[in-house]
gemmi code that builds the backbone of each chain (N, CA, C; Angstrom):
import gemmi

chains = {
    "A": [
        ("MET", (101.874, 132.106, 91.245), (101.162, 130.846, 91.427), (102.191, 129.723, 91.604)),
        ("PRO", (102.129, 128.970, 92.697), (103.117, 127.906, 92.897), (103.030, 126.847, 91.803)),
        ("ARG", (104.191, 126.284, 91.476), (104.205, 125.196, 90.503), (104.059, 123.885, 91.266)),
        ("GLU", (103.222, 123.005, 90.763), (103.040, 121.712, 91.412), (104.221, 120.800, 91.114)),
        ("ILE", (104.680, 120.095, 92.145), (105.748, 119.120, 91.942), (105.401, 117.822, 92.648)),
        ("ASP", (106.074, 116.758, 92.238), (105.865, 115.462, 92.872), (107.035, 115.136, 93.795)),
        ("ARG", (107.014, 113.925, 94.308), (108.006, 113.509, 95.296), (109.430, 113.610, 94.753)),
        ("GLU", (109.626, 113.181, 93.524), (110.960, 113.266, 92.925), (111.369, 114.715, 92.729)),
        ("GLY", (110.387, 115.543, 92.409), (110.657, 116.960, 92.287), (111.118, 117.555, 93.603)),
        ("VAL", (110.512, 117.123, 94.686), (110.915, 117.605, 96.012), (112.366, 117.235, 96.273)),
        ("ARG", (112.688, 115.978, 96.016), (114.068, 115.517, 96.264), (115.060, 116.322, 95.438)),
        ("ARG", (114.691, 116.529, 94.170), (115.598, 117.242, 93.281), (115.808, 118.677, 93.766)),
        ("LEU", (114.736, 119.349, 94.096), (114.847, 120.746, 94.515), (115.580, 120.888, 95.846)),
        ("VAL", (115.319, 119.968, 96.766), (116.010, 120.027, 98.060), (117.503, 119.817, 97.852)),
        ("ASP", (117.865, 118.905, 96.958), (119.286, 118.696, 96.653), (119.927, 119.951, 96.084)),
        ("GLN", (119.107, 120.756, 95.438), (119.618, 121.998, 94.848), (119.536, 123.173, 95.817)),
        ("GLY", (119.109, 122.900, 97.046), (119.116, 123.952, 98.063), (117.785, 124.595, 98.361)),
        ("ALA", (116.689, 123.980, 97.925), (115.372, 124.570, 98.184), (115.023, 124.497, 99.663)),
        ("GLN", (114.181, 125.405, 100.090), (113.699, 125.444, 101.471), (112.365, 124.707, 101.540)),
        ("LEU", (112.292, 123.747, 102.474), (111.079, 122.964, 102.637), (110.235, 123.572, 103.748)),
        ("VAL", (108.954, 123.765, 103.486), (108.084, 124.401, 104.471), (106.822, 123.560, 104.669)),
        ("GLU", (106.611, 123.103, 105.900), (105.373, 122.396, 106.227), (104.384, 123.417, 106.779)),
        ("ILE", (103.199, 123.450, 106.192), (102.229, 124.476, 106.599), (101.152, 123.928, 107.526)),
        ("LEU", (101.379, 122.728, 108.059), (100.424, 122.144, 109.008), (100.620, 122.764, 110.398)),
        ("PRO", (99.681, 122.554, 111.318), (99.833, 123.067, 112.688), (101.087, 122.518, 113.362)),
        ("PRO", (101.602, 123.246, 114.353), (102.872, 122.871, 115.001), (102.892, 121.464, 115.584)),
        ("ASP", (101.781, 121.023, 116.176), (101.834, 119.702, 116.806), (101.993, 118.594, 115.756)),
        ("GLU", (101.409, 118.801, 114.594), (101.562, 117.817, 113.520), (102.987, 117.854, 112.972)),
        ("TYR", (103.522, 119.056, 112.866), (104.902, 119.190, 112.406), (105.848, 118.496, 113.379)),
        ("ARG", (105.643, 118.717, 114.662), (106.531, 118.138, 115.675), (106.502, 116.615, 115.621)),
        ("GLU", (105.370, 116.045, 115.360), (105.221, 114.587, 115.319), (106.086, 113.988, 114.208)),
        ("GLU", (105.974, 114.540, 113.024), (106.771, 114.048, 111.900), (106.754, 115.070, 110.778)),
        ("HIS", (107.890, 115.254, 110.178), (107.984, 116.168, 109.050), (109.103, 115.706, 108.133)),
        ("LEU", (109.116, 116.219, 106.920), (110.168, 115.868, 105.978), (111.499, 116.399, 106.510)),
        ("PRO", (112.569, 115.644, 106.302), (113.874, 116.082, 106.825), (114.232, 117.489, 106.357)),
        ("GLY", (114.611, 118.314, 107.313), (115.030, 119.668, 106.991), (113.905, 120.667, 106.835)),
        ("ALA", (112.653, 120.220, 106.916), (111.527, 121.150, 106.742), (111.396, 122.060, 107.958)),
        ("ILE", (110.977, 123.291, 107.709), (110.634, 124.182, 108.814), (109.112, 124.279, 108.858)),
        ("ASN", (108.596, 124.768, 109.972), (107.157, 124.843, 110.156), (106.687, 126.290, 110.054)),
        ("LEU", (105.823, 126.521, 109.103), (105.177, 127.828, 108.977), (103.696, 127.532, 108.762)),
        ("PRO", (102.908, 127.462, 109.852), (101.488, 127.150, 109.696), (100.837, 128.097, 108.694)),
        ("LEU", (99.869, 127.582, 107.997), (99.258, 128.317, 106.897), (98.844, 129.735, 107.286)),
        ("ARG", (98.292, 129.893, 108.468), (97.797, 131.208, 108.872), (98.927, 132.222, 109.064)),
        ("GLN", (100.118, 131.724, 109.266), (101.254, 132.618, 109.504), (102.127, 132.780, 108.267)),
        ("LEU", (101.799, 132.042, 107.219), (102.693, 131.952, 106.070), (102.983, 133.307, 105.455)),
        ("GLU", (101.923, 134.024, 105.147), (102.115, 135.298, 104.462), (102.826, 136.306, 105.360)),
        ("GLU", (102.490, 136.278, 106.624), (103.039, 137.262, 107.567), (104.512, 137.009, 107.859)),
        ("ARG", (104.908, 135.748, 107.942), (106.253, 135.429, 108.428), (107.204, 134.919, 107.356)),
        ("ALA", (106.716, 134.668, 106.163), (107.576, 134.077, 105.127), (108.824, 134.908, 104.880)),
        ("SER", (108.640, 136.233, 104.753), (109.780, 137.101, 104.453), (110.801, 137.098, 105.578)),
        ("GLU", (110.323, 136.899, 106.778), (111.204, 136.948, 107.950), (111.974, 135.643, 108.112)),
        ("VAL", (111.368, 134.533, 107.705), (111.942, 133.217, 107.985), (112.661, 132.611, 106.773)),
        ("LEU", (112.191, 132.944, 105.577), (112.716, 132.301, 104.375), (113.615, 133.232, 103.575)),
        ("ASP", (114.508, 132.621, 102.829), (115.414, 133.337, 101.935), (114.724, 133.458, 100.572)),
        ("ARG", (114.366, 134.678, 100.177), (113.615, 134.845, 98.934), (114.444, 134.520, 97.697)),
        ("HIS", (115.738, 134.356, 97.840), (116.600, 134.048, 96.693), (116.720, 132.535, 96.455)),
        ("ARG", (116.139, 131.748, 97.344), (116.175, 130.290, 97.189), (114.776, 129.779, 96.914)),
        ("ALA", (114.691, 128.678, 96.189), (113.393, 128.073, 95.900), (112.725, 127.632, 97.207)),
        ("VAL", (111.406, 127.664, 97.207), (110.623, 127.249, 98.370), (109.680, 126.127, 97.943)),
        ("VAL", (109.625, 125.076, 98.730), (108.687, 123.985, 98.498), (107.751, 123.912, 99.701)),
        ("VAL", (106.478, 124.116, 99.482), (105.498, 124.034, 100.565), (104.731, 122.718, 100.444)),
        ("TYR", (104.329, 122.181, 101.600), (103.512, 120.975, 101.566), (102.586, 120.932, 102.767)),
        ("CYS", (101.515, 120.164, 102.563), (100.511, 119.971, 103.596), (100.414, 118.476, 103.878)),
        ("TRP", (99.301, 117.980, 104.381), (99.163, 116.546, 104.650), (98.949, 115.778, 103.349)),
        ("ASP", (97.971, 116.227, 102.550), (97.746, 115.610, 101.250), (97.069, 116.625, 100.353)),
        ("SER", (96.475, 116.149, 99.267), (95.921, 117.082, 98.292), (94.504, 117.543, 98.636)),
        ("ALA", (93.952, 117.014, 99.710), (92.565, 117.366, 100.067), (92.447, 118.812, 100.553)),
    ],
    "B": [
        ("MET", (104.205, 137.863, 98.262), (105.229, 137.720, 99.286), (106.620, 138.024, 98.724)),
        ("GLY", (106.738, 138.186, 97.378), (108.027, 138.501, 96.799), (108.881, 137.301, 96.473)),
        ("PHE", (108.330, 136.116, 96.617), (109.070, 134.906, 96.285), (108.694, 134.486, 94.866)),
        ("THR", (109.718, 134.225, 94.044), (109.435, 133.885, 92.646), (109.537, 132.396, 92.365)),
        ("GLN", (110.215, 131.655, 93.239), (110.381, 130.211, 93.007), (109.651, 129.446, 94.111)),
        ("VAL", (108.348, 129.309, 93.961), (107.559, 128.608, 94.962), (106.923, 127.376, 94.322)),
        ("HIS", (107.102, 126.243, 94.977), (106.586, 124.978, 94.462), (105.665, 124.363, 95.492)),
        ("ASP", (104.660, 123.694, 95.007), (103.677, 123.066, 95.885), (103.758, 121.549, 95.722)),
        ("TYR", (104.176, 120.883, 96.796), (104.202, 119.414, 96.786), (102.778, 118.978, 97.136)),
        ("VAL", (101.956, 118.931, 96.112), (100.514, 118.749, 96.288), (100.170, 117.452, 97.010)),
        ("ALA", (100.850, 116.367, 96.677), (100.520, 115.071, 97.289), (100.849, 115.048, 98.781)),
        ("GLY", (101.775, 115.887, 99.207), (102.005, 116.135, 100.617), (102.696, 115.063, 101.433)),
        ("LYS", (102.657, 115.281, 102.743), (103.358, 114.426, 103.695), (102.862, 112.974, 103.626)),
        ("LEU", (101.601, 112.782, 103.399), (101.056, 111.425, 103.302), (101.720, 110.657, 102.169)),
        ("ASP", (101.893, 111.309, 101.051), (102.556, 110.685, 99.904), (103.993, 110.308, 100.272)),
        ("TRP", (104.672, 111.223, 100.933), (106.071, 111.000, 101.335), (106.164, 109.800, 102.284)),
        ("LEU", (105.295, 109.785, 103.284), (105.303, 108.694, 104.257), (104.944, 107.372, 103.601)),
        ("ALA", (103.941, 107.402, 102.761), (103.475, 106.170, 102.125), (104.544, 105.576, 101.208)),
        ("ALA", (105.427, 106.431, 100.720), (106.516, 105.956, 99.867), (107.719, 105.516, 100.693)),
        ("GLY", (107.598, 105.618, 102.024), (108.689, 105.186, 102.890), (109.815, 106.191, 102.997)),
        ("GLY", (109.534, 107.457, 102.719), (110.567, 108.487, 102.785), (111.002, 108.751, 104.219)),
        ("PRO", (112.244, 109.190, 104.419), (112.747, 109.475, 105.770), (111.968, 110.626, 106.403)),
        ("ILE", (111.846, 110.583, 107.726), (111.144, 111.653, 108.429), (111.922, 112.064, 109.673)),
        ("GLU", (111.599, 113.233, 110.153), (112.131, 113.735, 111.423), (110.947, 114.049, 112.321)),
        ("GLY", (111.223, 114.163, 113.626), (110.154, 114.520, 114.550), (110.070, 113.560, 115.710)),
        ("THR", (109.189, 113.886, 116.668), (109.079, 113.075, 117.881), (108.581, 111.670, 117.579)),
        ("GLY", (107.846, 111.531, 116.497), (107.324, 110.213, 116.148), (108.231, 109.426, 115.238)),
        ("ALA", (109.363, 110.033, 114.870), (110.230, 109.383, 113.894), (110.830, 108.085, 114.418)),
        ("ALA", (111.051, 108.026, 115.731), (111.729, 106.851, 116.289), (110.800, 105.673, 116.516)),
        ("GLN", (109.491, 105.910, 116.489), (108.599, 104.787, 116.781), (108.669, 103.772, 115.654)),
        ("PRO", (108.668, 102.497, 116.019), (108.786, 101.478, 114.974), (107.577, 101.496, 114.043)),
        ("ARG", (107.863, 101.379, 112.771), (106.804, 101.393, 111.756), (106.923, 100.156, 110.883)),
        ("ALA", (105.876, 99.910, 110.158), (105.795, 98.669, 109.393), (106.991, 98.476, 108.457)),
        ("GLY", (107.407, 99.549, 107.797), (108.486, 99.432, 106.834), (109.797, 98.988, 107.444)),
        ("GLY", (110.031, 99.376, 108.702), (111.282, 99.031, 109.356), (111.296, 97.631, 109.929)),
        ("VAL", (110.123, 97.032, 110.097), (110.016, 95.700, 110.707), (109.785, 94.615, 109.651)),
        ("ALA", (109.228, 95.002, 108.526), (108.952, 94.030, 107.462), (110.238, 93.394, 106.975)),
        ("ARG", (110.145, 92.145, 106.586), (111.305, 91.387, 106.091), (111.460, 91.633, 104.586)),
        ("ALA", (112.528, 92.339, 104.251), (112.785, 92.666, 102.844), (113.266, 91.460, 102.047)),
        ("ASP", (113.741, 90.416, 102.767), (114.296, 89.257, 102.063), (113.255, 88.173, 101.780)),
        ("VAL", (111.973, 88.530, 101.863), (110.929, 87.549, 101.568), (111.085, 87.068, 100.133)),
        ("PRO", (110.931, 85.750, 99.898), (111.014, 85.259, 98.509), (109.906, 85.862, 97.660)),
        ("THR", (110.208, 86.060, 96.394), (109.209, 86.551, 95.449), (109.177, 85.629, 94.235)),
        ("CYS", (108.107, 85.705, 93.496), (107.991, 84.908, 92.281), (107.092, 85.643, 91.300)),
        ("ALA", (107.046, 85.110, 90.073), (106.262, 85.729, 89.007), (105.013, 84.899, 88.709)),
        ("LEU", (104.068, 85.529, 88.048), (102.777, 84.893, 87.752), (102.909, 83.608, 86.949)),
        ("ASP", (103.882, 83.570, 86.037), (103.943, 82.453, 85.102), (104.842, 81.312, 85.568)),
        ("GLU", (105.332, 81.378, 86.786), (106.151, 80.277, 87.300), (105.239, 79.132, 87.740)),
        ("ARG", (105.853, 77.964, 87.941), (105.112, 76.789, 88.413), (105.238, 76.686, 89.931)),
        ("LEU", (104.146, 76.284, 90.546), (104.111, 76.256, 92.009), (105.177, 75.346, 92.600)),
        ("GLY", (105.401, 74.190, 91.973), (106.366, 73.240, 92.520), (107.760, 73.831, 92.621)),
        ("GLU", (108.177, 74.517, 91.590), (109.517, 75.134, 91.583), (109.603, 76.238, 92.621)),
        ("VAL", (108.549, 77.032, 92.708), (108.546, 78.117, 93.682), (108.574, 77.554, 95.108)),
        ("ARG", (107.792, 76.501, 95.340), (107.746, 75.903, 96.677), (109.125, 75.418, 97.107)),
        ("GLU", (109.841, 74.776, 96.193), (111.184, 74.294, 96.523), (112.111, 75.449, 96.872)),
        ("ARG", (112.005, 76.504, 96.090), (112.867, 77.666, 96.315), (112.533, 78.332, 97.648)),
        ("VAL", (111.258, 78.445, 97.943), (110.821, 79.088, 99.176), (111.274, 78.278, 100.399)),
        ("LYS", (111.084, 76.975, 100.325), (111.484, 76.119, 101.460), (112.981, 76.109, 101.637)),
        ("ALA", (113.715, 76.115, 100.543), (115.185, 76.131, 100.630), (115.679, 77.412, 101.300)),
        ("ALA", (114.888, 78.486, 101.149), (115.262, 79.763, 101.762), (114.788, 79.850, 103.210)),
        ("GLY", (114.093, 78.825, 103.671), (113.643, 78.802, 105.058), (112.351, 79.557, 105.331)),
        ("TRP", (111.574, 79.777, 104.294), (110.324, 80.514, 104.414), (109.115, 79.608, 104.196)),
        ("ASP", (107.944, 80.111, 104.607), (106.704, 79.416, 104.290), (105.714, 80.380, 103.637)),
        ("ALA", (106.258, 81.415, 103.000), (105.420, 82.384, 102.296), (106.215, 82.988, 101.153)),
        ("CYS", (105.507, 83.474, 100.161), (106.165, 84.061, 98.994), (105.242, 85.134, 98.431)),
        ("VAL", (105.815, 86.228, 98.006), (105.008, 87.317, 97.448), (105.126, 87.295, 95.926)),
        ("VAL", (103.991, 87.376, 95.247), (103.962, 87.381, 93.790), (104.059, 88.827, 93.309)),
        ("VAL", (105.057, 89.091, 92.482), (105.274, 90.455, 92.008), (105.476, 90.467, 90.503)),
        ("ASN", (105.320, 91.638, 89.907), (105.640, 91.773, 88.473), (107.070, 92.282, 88.332)),
        ("GLY", (107.448, 92.634, 87.135), (108.816, 93.049, 86.872), (109.241, 94.316, 87.598)),
        ("GLU", (108.265, 95.072, 88.095), (108.578, 96.307, 88.818), (108.338, 96.149, 90.317)),
        ("ARG", (108.243, 94.912, 90.758), (108.016, 94.567, 92.177), (106.682, 95.076, 92.707)),
        ("VAL", (105.740, 95.259, 91.808), (104.389, 95.584, 92.260), (103.721, 94.286, 92.716)),
        ("VAL", (103.127, 94.319, 93.890), (102.539, 93.108, 94.471), (101.258, 92.727, 93.739)),
        ("LEU", (101.215, 91.444, 93.326), (100.048, 90.937, 92.603), (99.302, 89.893, 93.435)),
        ("GLY", (100.027, 89.223, 94.298), (99.395, 88.158, 95.074), (100.312, 87.664, 96.173)),
        ("LEU", (99.805, 86.652, 96.891), (100.541, 86.122, 98.031), (100.355, 84.615, 98.092)),
        ("LEU", (101.415, 83.921, 98.452), (101.345, 82.472, 98.659), (101.709, 82.216, 100.108)),
        ("ARG", (100.747, 81.763, 100.891), (101.067, 81.340, 102.247), (101.182, 79.820, 102.243)),
        ("ALA", (101.335, 79.229, 103.412), (101.571, 77.783, 103.504), (100.502, 76.989, 102.760)),
        ("GLY", (99.243, 77.372, 102.920), (98.147, 76.649, 102.284), (98.259, 76.656, 100.770)),
        ("GLU", (98.558, 77.807, 100.206), (98.698, 77.930, 98.754), (99.938, 77.185, 98.260)),
        ("LEU", (101.015, 77.233, 99.012), (102.253, 76.577, 98.590), (102.095, 75.057, 98.545)),
        ("ASP", (101.144, 74.535, 99.295), (100.933, 73.080, 99.320), (100.041, 72.589, 98.191)),
        ("GLY", (99.696, 73.462, 97.267), (98.800, 73.093, 96.171), (99.485, 72.247, 95.108)),
        ("ASP", (98.767, 72.077, 93.982), (99.255, 71.271, 92.863), (100.565, 71.844, 92.324)),
        ("PRO", (101.668, 71.100, 92.380), (102.965, 71.652, 91.973), (103.016, 72.050, 90.505)),
        ("GLY", (102.136, 71.455, 89.688), (102.134, 71.786, 88.275), (101.348, 73.046, 87.942)),
        ("SER", (100.645, 73.585, 88.893), (99.815, 74.765, 88.612), (100.673, 76.013, 88.485)),
        ("ARG", (100.163, 76.954, 87.704), (100.849, 78.224, 87.571), (100.574, 79.079, 88.802)),
        ("ILE", (101.506, 79.943, 89.127), (101.362, 80.801, 90.296), (100.094, 81.637, 90.207)),
        ("GLU", (99.778, 82.064, 88.998), (98.589, 82.904, 88.816), (97.325, 82.201, 89.294)),
        ("GLN", (97.305, 80.881, 89.156), (96.140, 80.110, 89.576), (96.206, 79.785, 91.060)),
        ("ALA", (97.413, 79.581, 91.564), (97.564, 79.104, 92.943), (97.523, 80.208, 93.977)),
        ("MET", (97.875, 81.398, 93.582), (98.085, 82.459, 94.570), (96.788, 83.012, 95.143)),
        ("ARG", (96.950, 83.725, 96.229), (95.867, 84.499, 96.833), (95.982, 85.898, 96.207)),
        ("PRO", (95.074, 86.253, 95.252), (95.250, 87.520, 94.532), (94.878, 88.739, 95.375)),
        ("GLY", (95.517, 89.862, 95.042), (95.154, 91.133, 95.658), (95.114, 91.120, 97.175)),
        ("PRO", (96.193, 90.698, 97.843), (96.159, 90.661, 99.307), (96.075, 92.062, 99.901)),
        ("SER", (95.590, 92.149, 101.122), (95.598, 93.436, 101.826), (97.041, 93.838, 102.063)),
        ("THR", (97.346, 95.057, 101.728), (98.702, 95.564, 101.915), (98.655, 96.807, 102.805)),
        ("PHE", (99.805, 97.129, 103.362), (99.891, 98.268, 104.274), (101.106, 99.111, 103.909)),
        ("ARG", (101.055, 100.374, 104.307), (102.107, 101.295, 103.945), (103.230, 101.273, 104.986)),
        ("PRO", (104.449, 101.648, 104.575), (105.613, 101.572, 105.472), (105.500, 102.454, 106.714)),
        ("HIS", (104.738, 103.536, 106.652), (104.733, 104.483, 107.759), (103.747, 104.124, 108.858)),
        ("VAL", (102.947, 103.095, 108.657), (101.955, 102.738, 109.676), (102.664, 102.258, 110.946)),
        ("PRO", (102.293, 102.810, 112.110), (102.934, 102.385, 113.358), (102.767, 100.889, 113.588)),
        ("ILE", (103.813, 100.246, 114.080), (103.805, 98.800, 114.197), (102.777, 98.306, 115.196)),
        ("ALA", (102.521, 99.084, 116.242), (101.530, 98.658, 117.238), (100.148, 98.515, 116.599)),
        ("GLU", (99.839, 99.440, 115.730), (98.544, 99.419, 115.037), (98.421, 98.168, 114.178)),
        ("LEU", (99.496, 97.840, 113.464), (99.442, 96.666, 112.600), (99.460, 95.372, 113.395)),
        ("ALA", (100.176, 95.378, 114.506), (100.199, 94.175, 115.336), (98.776, 93.836, 115.797)),
        ("HIS", (98.054, 94.858, 116.234), (96.655, 94.645, 116.650), (95.821, 94.103, 115.509)),
        ("PHE", (96.016, 94.678, 114.324), (95.224, 94.242, 113.175), (95.497, 92.782, 112.861)),
        ("LEU", (96.792, 92.419, 112.817), (97.156, 91.049, 112.437), (96.612, 90.031, 113.443)),
        ("VAL", (96.589, 90.409, 114.716), (96.052, 89.513, 115.742), (94.530, 89.453, 115.647)),
        ("ASP", (93.900, 90.624, 115.574), (92.429, 90.676, 115.559), (91.840, 89.925, 114.357)),
        ("HIS", (92.539, 89.968, 113.235), (92.029, 89.331, 112.020), (92.693, 87.981, 111.752)),
        ("ASP", (93.510, 87.529, 112.690), (94.188, 86.235, 112.574), (94.929, 86.114, 111.241)),
        ("VAL", (95.703, 87.155, 110.935), (96.483, 87.180, 109.699), (97.943, 86.920, 110.053)),
        ("PRO", (98.574, 85.880, 109.476), (99.953, 85.551, 109.871), (101.011, 86.506, 109.318)),
        ("ASN", (100.684, 87.137, 108.204), (101.654, 88.056, 107.601), (100.937, 88.956, 106.597)),
        ("ALA", (101.588, 90.053, 106.229), (100.977, 90.985, 105.280), (102.069, 91.727, 104.520)),
        ("PRO", (101.886, 91.888, 103.211), (102.884, 92.643, 102.443), (102.837, 94.131, 102.797)),
        ("ILE", (104.009, 94.713, 102.901), (104.129, 96.156, 103.092), (104.575, 96.723, 101.753)),
        ("THR", (103.844, 97.698, 101.239), (104.154, 98.255, 99.932), (104.180, 99.768, 99.977)),
        ("THR", (104.852, 100.341, 98.985), (104.820, 101.788, 98.827), (103.449, 102.191, 98.272)),
        ("SER", (103.229, 103.478, 98.167), (101.933, 103.968, 97.702), (101.656, 103.549, 96.259)),
        ("ASP", (102.691, 103.202, 95.500), (102.445, 102.727, 94.136), (102.526, 101.208, 94.042)),
        ("GLY", (102.389, 100.552, 95.173), (102.227, 99.103, 95.182), (103.489, 98.271, 95.148)),
        ("ARG", (104.646, 98.905, 95.213), (105.892, 98.127, 95.151), (106.230, 97.518, 96.502)),
        ("LEU", (106.702, 96.293, 96.458), (106.977, 95.549, 97.682), (108.136, 96.149, 98.474)),
        ("VAL", (107.893, 96.395, 99.748), (108.942, 96.798, 100.684), (109.418, 95.560, 101.435)),
        ("GLY", (108.481, 94.734, 101.860), (108.803, 93.506, 102.558), (107.535, 92.848, 103.064)),
        ("LEU", (107.704, 91.685, 103.708), (106.565, 90.986, 104.294), (106.630, 91.147, 105.803)),
        ("LEU", (105.552, 91.662, 106.367), (105.508, 91.836, 107.821), (104.940, 90.574, 108.449)),
        ("LEU", (105.719, 89.955, 109.311), (105.267, 88.753, 110.007), (104.601, 89.161, 111.321)),
        ("ARG", (103.525, 88.483, 111.650), (102.778, 88.829, 112.866), (103.671, 88.736, 114.102)),
        ("ASP", (104.478, 87.722, 114.199), (105.353, 87.576, 115.367), (106.340, 88.741, 115.463)),
        ("ASP", (106.871, 89.159, 114.330), (107.798, 90.299, 114.324), (107.073, 91.570, 114.756)),
        ("ALA", (105.849, 91.739, 114.275), (105.074, 92.931, 114.623), (104.791, 92.963, 116.129)),
        ("LEU", (104.399, 91.823, 116.681), (104.108, 91.752, 118.115), (105.365, 92.025, 118.931)),
        ("HIS", (106.466, 91.446, 118.505), (107.729, 91.635, 119.224), (108.140, 93.104, 119.207)),
        ("ALA", (108.055, 93.727, 118.039), (108.444, 95.138, 117.923), (107.514, 96.033, 118.727)),
        ("ALA", (106.233, 95.737, 118.707), (105.264, 96.532, 119.466), (105.526, 96.389, 120.967)),
        ("HIS", (105.811, 95.179, 121.374), (106.103, 94.912, 122.791), (107.348, 95.678, 123.236)),
        ("GLN", (108.383, 95.632, 122.412), (109.634, 96.340, 122.741), (109.397, 97.838, 122.827)),
        ("ALA", (108.577, 98.360, 121.924), (108.287, 99.787, 121.922), (107.546, 100.184, 123.200)),
        ("HIS", (106.609, 99.354, 123.628), (105.877, 99.626, 124.868), (106.816, 99.611, 126.059)),
        ("GLN", (107.705, 98.643, 126.078), (108.645, 98.549, 127.194), (109.554, 99.758, 127.220)),
        ("ALA", (109.988, 100.190, 126.039), (110.884, 101.338, 125.948), (110.203, 102.608, 126.444)),
        ("GLU", (108.869, 102.662, 126.258), (108.119, 103.835, 126.711), (107.725, 103.720, 128.169)),
        ("GLY", (108.008, 102.568, 128.786), (107.694, 102.383, 130.193), (106.261, 102.012, 130.430)),
        ("GLU", (105.559, 101.586, 129.358), (104.178, 101.207, 129.513), (104.093, 99.743, 129.838)),
        ("GLU", (102.927, 99.300, 130.295), (102.675, 97.899, 130.559), (102.652, 97.144, 129.232)),
        ("PRO", (103.336, 96.015, 129.104), (103.330, 95.241, 127.861), (101.950, 94.676, 127.573)),
    ],
}
model = gemmi.Model(1)
for chain_id, residues in chains.items():
    chain = gemmi.Chain(chain_id)
    for i, (resn, *xyz) in enumerate(residues, 1):
        res = gemmi.Residue()
        res.name, res.seqid = resn, gemmi.SeqId(i, " ")
        for name, pos in zip(("N", "CA", "C"), xyz):
            atom = gemmi.Atom()
            atom.name, atom.element = name, gemmi.Element(name[0])
            atom.pos, atom.b_iso = gemmi.Position(*pos), 0.0
            res.add_atom(atom)
        chain.add_residue(res)
    model.add_chain(chain)
structure = gemmi.Structure()
structure.add_model(model)
structure.setup_entities()
């Protein structure tokens, strides 16, 4: 179960080498995303996570908001 | 998936943008409210006297002042009309309380239209927790929007 974090938590984890993942559709990602984030749309997350992400590093996922 | 360190930034991209966080992407270069707002706008506290604030504001070359608390959370606004009030009055009485505020990530063209359509000369730009980023002047917003249109090759 993912642990919830806030904005400061994101900054802290990214400074420590965490991988940032935006799970929104590609066009939204292309428009704007957090610095260094990669795009893994939600529907592809489970299928491609192992291929794209380093399982030995922390992962931070985010969407548009909490809705 | 075999990942043991997974975190969910629940508040998401909107929270990041609203706080004025840096972004990447095709839209990153478009001018936004936070980048155009004047960070050097004079500020004052609720318990100050209007006369003293007015002198300070005019000496700084401004005709507006944002009322903030100790954490720079916006509480009110003093435009020219309010600044011309009774100099002995407290700011809390003289100010325009709870002004409409906007977030730093809002595209400047959108805000320029709003400020013109509603005949608003300026508006505080704040983070999602209400802290002052700066005061956006309508003329600055129009100028930035115009420049952005020209840069895109569109009709001004």
